[in-house]
C-alpha positions in Angstrom: 23.9 -16.7 65.0 24.1 -19.9 66.6 22.1 -21.4 69.4 24.8 -20.9 71.9 25.1 -17.1 70.7 21.4 -16.4 72.3 21.3 -14.4 75.5 18.1 -16.6 76.2 16.1 -19.2 75.2 13.1 -18.5 73.0 9.5 -18.8 74.8 7.6 -21.6 74.8 6.3 -22.6 71.0 2.8 -24.1 70.3 3.5 -25.6 66.9 -0.1 -26.2 65.0 0.8 -28.8 62.4 -0.8 -29.1 59.2 -0.4 -33.1 59.1 -0.2 -35.6 62.1 3.4 -35.8 63.5 3.5 -39.5 62.4 2.9 -39.1 58.9 5.7 -38.6 56.3 8.2 -36.4 57.8 8.3 -32.9 56.1 9.1 -29.5 57.0 6.8 -29.1 60.0 8.9 -32.1 61.7 12.0 -30.6 60.8 11.5 -26.9 62.0 9.5 -28.1 65.2 12.4 -30.5 66.1 15.2 -27.9 65.5 13.2 -25.3 67.4 13.0 -27.5 70.3 16.5 -26.7 70.6 15.9 -23.1 71.4 12.8 -23.5 73.4 10.1 -25.9 74.4 8.0 -27.0 71.4 4.2 -28.4 71.7 3.5 -30.3 68.3 -0.2 -30.1 67.8 -1.7 -32.5 65.2 -4.6 -31.3 63.2 -8.1 -32.0 64.5 -9.2 -33.1 61.3 -10.1 -35.5 59.8 -13.7 -36.0 61.3 -14.7 -39.1 63.1 -16.4 -40.3 59.4 -13.0 -39.5 57.9 -11.0 -41.2 60.7 -13.0 -44.3 60.6 -12.7 -44.5 56.5 -9.0 -43.8 56.7 -8.8 -46.7 59.6 -10.8 -49.1 57.4 -8.2 -48.4 54.2 -5.4 -49.4 56.5 -4.4 -46.1 57.6 -3.1 -45.1 60.8 -5.8 -44.7 63.5 -6.4 -41.5 65.2 -6.8 -41.4 69.2 -10.4 -41.1 70.3 -9.1 -38.9 73.0 -6.5 -36.2 73.5 -3.1 -37.6 73.8 0.0 -36.0 74.9 3.5 -38.0 74.7 7.3 -36.5 74.7 9.1 -37.0 71.6 12.2 -35.7 72.5 14.3 -33.4 74.9 11.9 -30.1 74.7 9.6 -31.3 72.3 6.0 -32.6 73.0 3.2 -33.9 70.6 -0.7 -33.2 71.2 -2.9 -35.6 69.2 -6.5 -34.5 69.8 -9.5 -36.8 68.7 -11.3 -36.3 65.2 -13.4 -33.5 64.9 -16.9 -32.6 63.5 -17.7 -33.3 60.0 -17.4 -30.7 57.2 -14.6 -28.8 58.9 -12.9 -28.4 55.2 -16.3 -27.1 54.0 -18.2 -24.9 56.0 -16.8 -22.0 58.4 -19.0 -22.9 61.2 -18.0 -26.3 61.5 -14.0 -25.5 61.3 -14.9 -22.9 64.1 -16.2 -25.9 66.2 -13.4 -27.9 65.5 -10.8 -25.0 66.6 -12.6 -24.2 69.5 -12.6 -27.8 70.5 -8.8 -27.8 69.8 -7.9 -24.6 71.5 -9.6 -26.1 74.8 -7.4 -29.4 74.5 -4.4 -27.3 73.3 -4.8 -24.8 76.5 -5.3 -27.6 78.9 -1.8 -29.7 77.5 0.2 -26.3 77.7 -0.9 -25.4 81.0 0.2 -29.1 82.5 3.5 -28.3 80.7 3.9 -25.2 82.3 3.9 -23.2 79.1 3.6 -19.2 79.8 2.8 -16.8 77.2 3.8 -18.8 74.2 4.5 -18.1 70.4 1.7 -19.6 68.5 3.1 -20.9 65.2 0.3 -21.8 62.6 1.4 -24.2 59.3 -2.4 -23.9 57.9 -5.2 -21.1 57.3 -7.7 -23.5 58.9 -6.1 -22.5 62.1 -7.2 -19.0 61.8 -9.5 -19.2 64.8 -6.7 -20.1 67.1 -5.3 -16.6 67.1 -6.0 -15.0 70.4 -6.9 -17.8 72.4 -3.6 -18.8 73.9 -2.2 -15.7 75.2 0.3 -15.8 72.7 3.0 -13.1 72.7 3.5 -13.7 69.0 1.7 -15.3 65.9 3.9 -17.1 63.2 2.4 -18.1 60.0 4.5 -20.9 58.0 3.4 -20.7 54.5 4.4 -23.7 52.9 2.2 -24.1 49.8 -0.7 -22.1 47.8 -3.3 -23.5 49.9 -6.2 -22.5 48.0 -4.9 -24.0 45.0 -4.8 -27.5 46.8 -8.6 -27.1 46.1 -9.2 -25.8 42.9 -11.4 -28.7 41.9 -13.7 -28.0 45.3 -14.5 -24.2 44.8 -16.3 -24.0 48.6 -13.3 -25.4 50.0 -10.9 -23.0 48.2 -13.4 -20.0 49.1 -13.2 -21.1 52.7 -9.2 -21.4 52.8 -8.8 -18.2 51.0 -10.7 -16.5 53.7 -9.2 -17.9 56.5 -6.0 -17.3 55.0 -6.6 -13.4 54.6 -7.1 -13.6 57.9 -4.2 -15.3 59.0 -1.9 -12.8 57.0 -3.8 -9.8 58.8 -3.0 -10.9 62.3 0.6 -12.8 61.9 3.4 -10.8 63.3 5.8 -12.7 61.3 5.1 -14.9 58.1 8.0 -17.3 56.4 7.1 -18.7 53.3 8.9 -21.6 51.6 9.1 -20.0 48.0 9.5 -16.7 46.2 6.1 -17.3 44.8 4.5 -17.4 48.1 6.4 -14.5 49.5 4.8 -12.7 46.6 1.2 -13.9 47.6 1.9 -13.4 51.4 2.6 -9.5 50.7 -0.2 -8.2 52.7 1.4 -9.4 56.0 3.5 -7.0 58.1 6.6 -8.9 57.7 7.3 -11.9 55.4 10.5 -13.6 54.7 11.8 -16.1 52.7 12.8 -19.4 54.4 12.9 -22.4 51.6 12.7 -25.9 52.1 15.9 -27.8 52.9 17.4 -31.3 53.8 19.2 -33.4 56.2 22.2 -33.3 54.1 24.8 -35.5 56.1 22.0 -38.2 56.8 21.7 -38.4 53.1 25.0 -38.3 52.0 25.9 -41.2 54.2 24.0 -43.2 52.1 25.7 -42.7 49.1 27.0 -46.1 47.7 25.2 -47.9 50.4 23.4 -51.4 50.1 20.3 -51.4 47.7 17.1 -52.0 49.6 15.8 -55.3 49.1 12.7 -54.5 47.4 14.7 -52.6 44.4 17.3 -55.5 44.0 15.5 -57.6 41.4 14.6 -54.4 39.2 16.4 -53.4 36.1 18.6 -50.7 35.2 18.5 -47.6 34.7 16.5 -46.9 37.8 14.2 -44.2 37.9 12.7 -43.2 41.1 10.5 -40.8 43.1 10.0 -40.5 46.8 7.1 -38.4 48.4 3.4 -38.5 48.5 1.4 -39.9 45.5 -1.2 -37.7 45.1 -2.9 -35.1 42.6 -0.2 -32.9 42.1 1.9 -35.8 40.7 1.5 -36.4 37.0 0.7 -40.1 36.7 0.2 -39.9 33.1 3.6 -38.4 32.3 5.2 -41.4 34.6 3.1 -43.8 32.6 4.9 -42.2 29.3 8.3 -42.4 30.8 7.8 -46.3 31.8 6.3 -46.9 28.4 9.2 -45.4 26.6 11.8 -46.8 28.6 10.5 -50.6 28.8 13.9 -51.6 29.2 14.2 -50.0 32.9 11.9 -49.8 35.7 10.4 -46.8 37.5 9.5 -46.8 41.1 7.5 -44.5 43.2 8.1 -44.7 47.2 5.5 -43.1 49.3 1.8 -43.2 50.3 -0.9 -42.9 47.8 -3.4 -40.6 48.5 -6.6 -39.3 46.5 -5.7 -40.8 43.2 -6.5 -44.1 41.4 -3.5 -45.9 40.6 -5.3 -49.0 38.9 -5.4 -47.5 35.4 -1.6 -48.0 35.5 -1.5 -51.5 36.4 -0.7 -52.8 32.8 2.6 -51.0 33.1 5.0 -54.0 34.5 7.9 -51.8 35.0 6.0 -48.8 36.8 6.0 -49.9 40.6 4.2 -48.4 43.3 5.9 -49.7 46.5 4.3 -47.6 49.3 5.5 -45.7 52.4 9.3 -46.3 53.9 10.6 -45.2 57.2 12.3 -42.0 56.9 15.5 -43.3 58.1 15.1 -45.5 55.1 14.6 -43.1 52.4 18.4 -42.1 51.8 19.2 -45.6 50.7 16.2 -45.8 48.4 17.7 -42.3 46.7 21.0 -44.0 46.7 19.9 -47.0 44.5 18.2 -44.6 41.9 19.9 -43.9 38.7 17.9 -40.9 37.7 15.4 -39.1 40.6 12.3 -37.5 39.5 10.0 -34.9 40.7 7.0 -35.3 38.2 4.6 -32.6 39.2 1.9 -31.2 37.2 2.1 -27.4 35.9 -0.7 -25.5 37.5 -0.9 -22.9 40.2 -0.1 -25.3 43.3 3.3 -26.4 42.0 4.3 -23.1 40.7 5.0 -21.9 44.3 6.5 -25.4 45.3 10.1 -25.6 46.8 10.6 -29.3 46.8 12.2 -30.8 49.7 13.1 -34.0 47.8 15.2 -31.7 45.5 17.5 -30.9 48.2 17.6 -34.8 49.1 18.4 -35.9 45.7 21.2 -33.4 45.4 22.5 -34.4 48.8 23.3 -37.9 47.3 24.7 -35.9 43.7 21.8 -37.6 41.7 20.7 -36.3 38.5 17.2 -34.8 38.8 14.6 -34.3 36.3 11.9 -32.0 37.6 8.7 -30.4 35.5 7.5 -27.0 35.8 9.0 -25.9 39.2 10.1 -22.0 38.9 12.0 -22.1 42.1 14.3 -24.7 40.9 15.6 -22.6 38.2 18.6 -21.3 40.4 19.6 -24.8 40.4 19.5 -24.9 36.4 23.0 -26.3 35.9 22.7 -28.8 38.3 19.0 -30.2 37.6 17.1 -31.3 34.1 14.5 -28.9 34.6 11.6 -29.1 32.1 9.5 -25.9 32.0 6.5 -27.8 30.9 5.3 -31.4 30.8 6.0 -31.7 27.2 9.5 -30.9 27.5 10.0 -33.6 30.4 10.7 -36.7 28.1 13.8 -34.5 26.3 15.2 -34.1 29.9 14.7 -37.6 30.8 16.8 -38.4 27.9 19.7 -36.0 28.9 19.8 -37.4 32.6 19.7 -41.2 31.3 22.8 -39.9 29.0 24.6 -38.5 32.2 23.9 -41.8 34.0 25.5 -43.9 30.9 28.5 -41.6 30.6 28.9 -41.5 34.2 28.3 -38.4 36.6 31.4 -36.2 36.9 33.2 -36.1 40.4 32.7 -32.0 39.9 29.1 -32.6 39.2 28.7 -34.6 42.1 30.6 -32.4 44.4 28.7 -29.4 43.3 25.0 -30.9 43.9 26.4 -32.2 47.4 27.8 -28.7 48.2 24.2 -27.2 47.5 22.7 -29.6 49.7 25.2 -28.7 52.7 24.3 -25.1 51.8 20.6 -25.9 52.4 20.2 -27.7 55.8 17.4 -27.8 58.2 19.8 -26.7 60.9 20.3 -23.6 58.7 16.8 -22.9 58.4 15.9 -23.2 62.1 18.8 -21.0 63.0 17.3 -18.2 60.5 14.0 -18.4 61.5 15.1 -18.3 65.5 16.9 -15.2 64.5 13.5 -13.5 63.1 11.8 -14.7 66.1 14.2 -13.1 68.5 14.4 -10.1 66.5 10.7 -9.5 66.9 10.9 -10.2 70.6 13.7 -7.6 71.0 11.7 -4.8 69.0 11.8 -3.2 65.5 15.3 -1.9 65.7 16.6 -5.5 65.8 13.8 -6.7 63.4 15.2 -4.4 60.8 19.0 -5.5 61.3 17.8 -9.1 60.7 16.0 -8.5 57.4 18.9 -6.8 56.0 
């Protein structure tokens, strides 16, 4: 169903984001932007980090958080609320998180009132926001489960326990859960209504970059050029990337994206392994276009087992050979990507991808990869979730129809 086919617009949506709007563009920004075409959306940045954390990030060169609530309009029907930093230990102690969520709910209610929101839909991206439920006069609660959140904190048990407990509360109270992978659908099975809503890409934006001019920062690098786009954090297997770079000293390997919570100094001896940092979203397609082989070098663990990577669709939109490690969600594209079931299989898959590069990608393979990307766009995902929301608002009979 297209947006025009709706008899009425969706209600206003308070969208509680997991990451600030101005960070790397991900699922949340795409969905919130798309939903603003169906009804007004107030995107709320998380209240974390704390004051101490915000100062630490600022000293490290990260973006500075506002010290007072800031509301701005991002587009037609799309608004952002950036709250000030919260109290410390919000990830560690339920009492501290409850204080932060209470402070945030006050700011959200004020902003919503100023914008004229009435009986909104409450959209939650992270279990830490569980205490927001019931504080906004919401007519419906949606939980957008994008990751196995407790697995993020497997190395910090107290945080893992807190997030797991809060997620159980969200699942018990959500009217609708949309999960980005089949594994997450199974994890959320206790909720009353769980739907699969995979990740996607802006296929048109990325396909337009095919054959575009190589970014200046890549022009001096050697071919074949292997590349990764995305956040470099604990889920990225840096040892594997170092092994790839060492095994192909004749080539270069680049990582484009912010480095968070990992030490990259042990890899500085590799002259052909380059950490380029983040680039604006609109420039990402030209970087991928310049890659000969695209990489998704994730560690194999409970976190990545349930990941449906956005970058896979973006890579496919440009028809690129993709080497991915340990991502069961990509098995359905096994004929189009070089999927290594485990880390030890990755070098063999890379060899196959490099062989494709040397022989030249067939026009049929290029077209099929791009066809898959065109079938998995954010516009499609937004349309699907809008139908789910409308069905809930219309009642159980319509909801049953949309689930078929």
